[in-house]
Every structure is written in structure tokens, then in C-alpha cells.
C-alpha positions as CSV (number, residue, x, y, z in Angstrom):
1,M,50.7,120.2,-5.1
2,T,47.6,119.9,-2.1
3,D,44.0,120.6,-4.1
4,I,42.5,124.3,-2.9
5,V,40.0,125.3,-4.0
6,R,39.8,128.5,-5.1
7,P,36.4,130.7,-6.6
8,V,36.4,131.9,-9.2
9,P,34.4,134.6,-10.8
10,E,30.5,133.1,-10.9
11,D,29.8,130.3,-11.0
12,V,33.4,128.4,-12.1
13,I,35.6,126.4,-9.5
14,R,38.9,126.3,-10.6
15,L,41.7,123.2,-8.7
16,S,45.5,124.0,-8.2
17,G,45.5,120.4,-9.9
18,G,43.7,122.2,-13.6
19,A,40.6,120.8,-12.9
20,V,38.1,122.8,-13.4
21,A,34.0,123.1,-11.8
22,R,31.3,125.1,-13.1
23,I,27.7,124.6,-11.2
24,R,24.7,125.1,-13.0
25,R,22.3,127.2,-11.4
26,L,19.1,125.2,-11.5
27,A,15.3,125.5,-11.1
28,P,13.1,125.5,-7.9
29,E,11.6,122.0,-8.3
30,R,14.4,119.6,-9.5
31,P,14.8,117.6,-5.7
32,W,11.6,116.1,-6.9
33,S,13.4,115.4,-10.2
34,W,16.4,114.2,-8.4
35,L,14.3,111.3,-6.0
36,A,12.5,110.4,-9.4
37,D,15.8,109.1,-10.0
38,G,16.5,107.9,-7.6
39,W,13.1,105.8,-7.1
40,R,14.4,104.5,-10.6
41,D,17.6,103.1,-9.9
42,F,16.1,101.5,-7.0
43,L,13.7,99.7,-8.8
44,A,16.7,99.1,-11.2
45,A,18.8,97.7,-8.4
46,P,16.2,96.6,-5.5
47,G,18.1,93.7,-4.0
48,F,21.3,95.8,-2.8
49,G,19.6,99.2,-2.4
50,I,17.6,96.9,0.4
51,L,19.8,94.9,1.8
52,Y,22.0,98.4,2.1
53,G,18.6,99.9,4.3
54,L,18.8,96.9,5.9
55,I,22.5,96.9,7.5
56,F,20.9,100.1,8.8
57,T,18.4,99.3,9.7
58,I,19.5,96.3,12.2
59,G,22.7,98.7,12.7
60,G,20.1,101.1,14.4
61,A,17.1,99.0,16.0
62,G,20.4,97.5,17.8
63,L,21.7,100.3,18.8
64,T,18.5,102.2,19.8
65,L,18.2,98.5,22.2
66,L,21.4,98.8,23.5
67,F,20.7,102.2,24.6
68,W,17.6,101.5,26.3
69,W,19.9,98.5,28.0
70,L,22.2,100.3,29.5
71,D,20.3,103.2,30.6
72,I,20.8,106.3,28.1
73,F,17.3,106.3,27.1
74,W,17.3,110.0,26.3
75,S,20.6,109.2,24.6
76,I,17.9,107.2,21.4
77,L,16.4,110.9,20.1
78,P,20.1,112.3,19.7
79,L,20.6,108.5,18.1
80,A,18.2,109.1,14.9
81,A,19.5,112.8,14.4
82,G,23.0,111.5,14.5
83,F,22.3,108.9,11.6
84,M,22.1,112.1,9.3
85,L,25.3,113.3,10.4
86,V,27.0,110.3,8.6
87,A,24.4,108.1,6.5
88,P,26.7,110.5,3.2
89,V,30.0,108.6,4.4
90,L,28.3,105.5,4.7
91,S,25.8,105.6,1.5
92,V,28.9,105.0,-1.1
93,G,27.5,101.9,-2.3
94,L,24.9,103.3,-3.3
95,Y,26.9,105.9,-5.4
96,E,28.3,104.3,-6.8
97,T,25.1,102.0,-7.6
98,S,24.0,104.7,-9.4
99,R,27.0,105.9,-11.9
100,R,27.4,101.6,-13.0
101,L,23.2,102.3,-13.8
102,M,24.4,105.5,-15.6
103,L,27.5,104.1,-17.4
104,G,25.3,101.4,-18.3
105,E,27.5,99.0,-16.4
106,S,27.1,95.8,-14.3
107,V,26.1,96.2,-10.8
108,T,26.0,93.7,-8.6
109,P,26.0,94.4,-4.3
110,A,29.7,92.7,-5.1
111,D,30.7,95.8,-7.3
112,A,30.0,98.3,-4.9
113,F,30.5,96.7,-1.5
114,R,34.3,96.2,-3.6
115,T,33.7,100.0,-4.1
116,D,33.5,100.7,-0.3
117,W,37.2,99.4,0.0
118,L,38.7,100.7,-3.2
119,Y,38.0,104.7,-1.8
120,L,38.6,104.0,1.7
121,R,41.4,105.8,1.9
122,R,40.7,108.7,0.1
123,L,37.1,108.5,1.8
124,A,38.3,107.9,4.9
125,P,39.4,112.0,6.0
126,M,35.8,112.5,4.6
127,G,34.2,109.8,7.3
128,L,36.8,111.2,10.3
129,V,35.2,115.2,9.6
130,L,31.6,113.6,10.1
131,T,32.3,111.8,12.5
132,L,33.6,114.4,14.4
133,F,30.7,116.4,13.9
134,L,29.0,113.6,15.4
135,L,30.7,113.4,18.5
136,A,30.5,116.9,18.9
137,W,26.3,116.8,18.3
138,F,25.9,113.8,21.2
139,R,28.2,116.4,23.6
140,L,25.8,118.7,22.8
141,A,23.3,116.6,23.5
142,Q,24.2,115.5,25.6
143,I,25.3,118.6,27.4
144,I,21.5,120.2,26.7
145,F,19.4,117.5,28.4
146,A,21.5,118.4,31.7
147,L,21.1,121.2,31.5
148,F,17.6,121.1,31.6
149,F,17.2,117.7,33.7
150,S,20.0,117.9,35.7
151,A,23.0,115.3,35.8
152,N,21.3,112.8,36.8
153,P,19.2,111.3,33.3
154,P,16.3,109.8,33.8
155,R,16.3,105.2,34.0
156,P,14.8,104.1,30.8
157,D,11.2,104.2,33.1
158,P,8.5,104.8,30.3
159,L,6.2,106.4,33.2
160,Q,8.7,108.1,34.2
161,A,9.5,109.7,30.2
162,V,6.4,110.9,30.0
163,D,6.6,112.9,33.2
164,L,10.2,114.4,32.6
165,F,8.7,115.4,28.8
166,L,5.6,116.8,29.7
167,S,7.1,118.7,32.4
168,P,7.7,123.0,32.6
169,A,11.5,122.5,31.5
170,S,10.4,120.3,28.0
171,I,9.2,122.7,25.6
172,P,12.6,125.8,26.2
173,F,14.9,122.0,25.9
174,L,12.6,120.7,22.4
175,L,13.7,123.9,21.8
176,V,16.8,124.9,22.0
177,G,17.6,120.9,21.5
178,C,16.2,121.4,17.3
179,I,18.3,125.0,17.3
180,V,21.5,123.8,18.1
181,G,21.3,120.2,16.3
182,G,19.3,122.1,12.8
183,V,22.8,123.9,12.7
184,L,25.3,121.3,13.6
185,A,23.1,119.4,11.0
186,A,22.6,122.9,7.8
187,L,26.6,123.0,8.6
188,V,26.6,119.0,7.7
189,F,24.8,119.4,5.2
190,A,26.6,122.0,3.5
191,V,29.7,120.0,3.8
192,S,28.6,116.5,2.7
193,A,25.9,117.9,0.0
194,I,28.0,116.7,-2.9
195,S,31.6,116.1,-1.6
196,I,31.5,112.8,-1.4
197,P,29.8,112.2,-4.8
198,A,31.9,114.2,-5.8
199,M,35.5,112.1,-4.6
200,L,33.8,109.6,-6.1
201,D,34.0,110.8,-9.3
202,R,37.3,112.4,-9.7
203,D,41.0,111.8,-8.2
204,I,40.3,115.4,-5.6
205,N,40.8,115.8,-2.2
206,V,38.4,116.5,1.1
207,I,39.7,120.3,1.0
208,S,38.7,120.5,-2.7
209,A,35.1,118.4,-2.3
210,I,34.2,120.4,0.7
211,G,35.1,123.6,-0.8
212,L,32.9,122.5,-3.8
213,S,30.1,121.2,-2.1
214,F,29.5,124.8,-0.3
215,A,29.9,126.6,-3.1
216,A,27.4,124.2,-5.0
217,V,25.1,124.7,-1.9
218,K,25.5,129.4,-2.5
219,R,24.7,129.2,-5.8
220,N,21.4,127.1,-5.4
221,F,20.7,128.0,-2.1
222,W,16.5,127.8,-2.2
223,V,17.1,124.5,-4.5
224,M,19.4,122.8,-1.7
225,A,17.6,124.1,1.2
226,L,14.2,122.1,-0.2
227,W,16.5,119.1,-1.1
228,A,18.0,119.6,2.6
229,W,13.5,119.2,4.0
230,L,13.4,116.4,1.9
231,I,16.0,114.4,4.1
232,A,15.2,115.0,7.3
233,L,11.3,113.5,5.8
234,F,13.1,110.3,4.7
235,A,15.3,109.9,7.0
236,G,12.5,110.9,9.4
237,A,9.9,109.1,7.6
238,G,12.7,106.0,7.8
239,I,14.0,105.8,11.6
240,A,10.2,107.1,12.6
241,T,9.1,103.4,11.7
242,F,11.6,101.8,14.3
243,Y,14.1,101.9,11.2
244,L,12.2,99.8,8.9
245,G,11.2,102.2,6.8
246,L,15.2,102.8,5.9
247,M,15.6,99.6,3.6
248,V,13.5,101.8,1.0
249,T,13.8,105.5,2.1
250,L,17.8,105.3,2.3
251,P,19.0,104.0,-1.0
252,I,16.2,106.2,-2.8
253,V,18.3,109.1,-1.1
254,G,21.4,107.5,-1.6
255,H,21.0,107.8,-5.4
256,A,18.7,110.0,-5.3
257,T,22.3,112.0,-4.3
258,W,24.4,111.2,-7.2
259,H,21.6,113.0,-8.9
260,A,21.9,115.7,-7.7
261,Y,26.0,116.1,-7.9
262,R,25.5,115.0,-12.1
263,D,23.1,118.0,-12.6
264,M,24.9,120.3,-10.4
265,V,28.6,120.0,-11.2
266,A,30.0,120.1,-14.8
267,W,33.5,119.1,-15.6
268,E,35.2,121.0,-17.8
269,D,38.7,118.2,-19.2
């Protein structure tokens, strides 16, 4: 039988497979503790964290240069924002590292990357969901740009780009882009806040995991609002340094996400 999330009174989520999860109500300042735990895990396995972050740094910088070379520099900002939509599913190795550290097991890059392959089949549907969000964001960004600056994006001329964003249309363009992007990001956050760590920790399907994540965000709305803001801050800081900062900020947030899941969800076996 397929697992279906069925909410029962208050903080209990019961899955049709028999698993029961209890969502704790947390104090508003808990995200700071998650970051502290994430920093501790990063220091416990710095080589793997930096290696993981380096992969994203090279990928982000490479795509940015490719977009510039293809004369579609206007897509660079949507690319940077879109990174945050798919990062949760790409950070599974960091969740596994924190899980192993918590259990006192060995932690090597081989262990974590092996986990990526072992859980590929289970996590593939979630990867597909987040990829669809990413494609939708790129399409919406293209439409918004075309609405304000015509359907023919400018060539990658820095002076032309400056003139473009100093034009009268730039303020409403940025406003609409931020609103649309913010709504999409909030939805993705609710979908993926704890769903992927839950799928790594328990044998549940994507529908159950998403339902659990939504329930956790709803029960701890202001806690998770602060956590979303901190994630955006760390990701923005990493991207603003031409992705170099991601070598540190990405692992910290990835490790912290595991601790957020463990802090919020208690399973009744």
C-alpha cells in the first residue's frame, strides 16, 4: 500500500504504512542552535564539506560563465536564485555525514557519496519535483524579463546592463521578480524543509515526506520563517563571492538541516 500522510489531532502524523511521527513545537531561537550544530559537524569533517561545496562552486561559476558566453547574461540572477530550489536534494551527502556523526560511525567522502547512489532511487522523485520547480522559475523569469525589457534580451555588454537596470522599468521588474520568486521559494521551502532528511532516515515515499515537511513548517511557522531567512542569507553570501563562499556556507546549512529535522520530528516506532 502506498504511504499517504494522514494528519490526526495536533502534532501527530500517521502514515498508512504504520509509521507515526510527532512534530515538536520549538522555541523561536532554535535555528541558531541548528547552525551551531552544523558548524560543529563541518569542523568534524571539514575535508568532505569543503569538497562538497567546491563541486557547487565550480558548477555555479561554470554555468555563470557559460551563460555570459552564450549572450544570455540576464539569466545569471535567475540561475543564482534557482540554485536554492534544487540545493536540498543535492545536499544528501551532507545529511548523511551528520547522521553518521550522530551515530558515531565512520565519516569519509566515500561513505557520503556512496549514500548518494544508494538512495538515488528513493530520492529521484523528490529530485524531479524540485527540478520542475527550477524549470518553472526559469520560464517565469524569462517571461517577466520579456514583459519589462522586450522579448530580445541585451547582449552581455556591462554598460548596457547598467543602463538597463537604471531604466524606469527596473524597479517594477525587480519588484515583480522578487514577489514571484519569493512565492515559489516559499513553496519549495515548505516542500523540502525536512522531507529529504526524513526520506534518508526512514523508508517513506515522496508524498509522505512532503506532507510531513508541510506539517512541520505549519506547526513551527515562525521558527521556520527564521530558518528560511538564514538559509537565504548564507546562500546569498556564498553566491555573492562568485560562489567561493559556498565551500563553507553550503556544508554548514546542509549539516544544520539534518539537525533541524531531528529537532522537529520524533518517530514513534
